N, C-alpha and C positions, 0 to 999 in steps of 0.2 A: 369650834373655834371660839376663842374668847374675845371680848371687847377690849379696846384700849382702856387702861386704868386712868380715869379722869377724876378720881377723888384725891383730895389732899395733894401730895406730891405726885405729879402726873407721870413721872417716869421718863425714860429715854426713848426718843424716836429716831430711827435712822431714815434719812432722806437720801434718795439716790435717783439716778437715771438708769436706763438700760444701757447695755454695752455699746450700742451703736449711736447713742444720742450725746452730742457734744454741747448741748444747750445748758446754760447755767442760770439764767434769769428766773426760770420757773422754780429752781431749787432755792434760790434766795427768797422768793415770795413765800414758798412753803415753810421755810425755816422761820421766817418772821411770824407767819400765821400760827405756827405751832408754839413758838416761844411766848407769844402773847397769851396762849392758853396754859402756860406753866410747864411745858415740856422742856427737857434738856434735849437739844437737837444735835445729832452728829450728821453733818452734811458731807457725804462722800464725794460730791462733785460729779462731773460729767464722765461719760464713757467708762462706767464701772463694770469690770468683768464680773461674771456671776460668782466666780470663786472668791473674789474680794468681798462682795456683799455677804456671802456665806460666812466667811471667816470673821467679819465684823459683827454679824448677828450673833455668832457663837461667843465672841469676846465680850459684847456689851449687854446681852440678854434684853433686847428692847421690848418696850410695852407695845410698840407698833412699828411697822416698816411701811414707808410711803414711797412708792415708785412713780416717777413722773416722766413723761415722754412727750416731746413736741415735734419729733421728726417724722411721725407717721409710721414708725416701725415698732411701736410699743406693743402691739398685739403679738407679733411674731416673737420678739425678744422676751416679752412677758410670759408667754407660754412656757418657754424653756426655763426662765427664771423661777417661776412658781414651782415647777417640778423639782428644780434643784433645791429650793428652800424646803419644800414639803417632804423631800426625800430624806432629810436629816431629822431623826427623832427628837432632838432637842428644840427644833423649830416648828414642830407639828401644830402647836397651839398658839403661836405668836400671830397676832393679827397682821395681815399684809394686804395693802390696798394699792391699786394702780389707777392712774388717771392721766388725762391730757389728750393729745392727738394720737390715738392708738392705731389708726389706720389712715388710708388715703381716700377711702370711699366716702362720697357724699350721701350715700344711701343709708337711711335710718335703719332699715332692715339688716343691712350688712353690719353696721356698727352694733346692732343688737346681737347678731350671731357671734361677733367677735367678743363682746362682753360675756355672753354665755360660755364661750370656750375658755375665757380667762377665769371665770368663776369655777368652772369644772376642773381646771388645772390646779386650783388651790387658792386663788385670791379671795379675800373675804368681801371685798367691794370693788366695783369698777365705776369710775367716774369719767363721763364723756367730757371732751374739751369744753371749757367754760362753765363747769359745774362746781365752782368754788363753794357756793352756798351749800351744796349737797355734802361736800367734805366737812364743812363746818357743822352741819347737822349730824353727820356721822360721829365726829369727835365729841359733840355735846351729848348725844343720846345713844351712840353705838348702833344706830339704825339708819342705814342709807335711805335716801329719798327715792321715790319712784322714777320713772322714765328709763333712760338707758342705764342709769345707776342700778346696780343689782347686788343682791346679797346671795352668797353661796348657801346652798341648802345646809341647814344646821348652824349657820352663823347668826349672830344677833340681828334681829330685824328680818330674817328670812321667813317666807311664808311656810 
C-alpha cells in the first residue's frame, strides 16, 4: 500500500462515513483538517452505501480515503467496506484509513482485536476514537502512531 501524497499538491481525499452512520460533525472536522493540509476534499456525507464510495473512488482516483464512524458500528461496516474497496483492482494501492468509535466495547483488548481485523481486511491504518493527533502524524509522515492505531503489514510504518 502506498502512503498519501503530501508533497506539493496534496491531491484529492475522499471523506466518508460507513453506511450505518448518520453523523456529520466528524466529517466536517476531517474535511477542515485535510483542507488545512492542502488536500482537495470530497465529503460524501453520512450513510454512504459501499457502492457509492466505490464508484466515487473510481471516478476521482483519490490520494487517500478517510472513513469515520461515531456510531459504534464502524468495525462491522468497515470490514465489509475494506473488502469491497480492495476487491477492485484499480483501488488496490489507494491508502484507506478508518477511525472513530469503531465498536461499543470499553475493553482495550477488544478494540485492539477489532483494529487488527480491520487492518487484515485492507485498511492501511486504524485510529481509535480521540486519536486526531495520530491521524495528523499519519498525514505528515505516512506512519501511524502506536497504541490502538495500527498499520497493515506492508503499509508505510508497519513493522
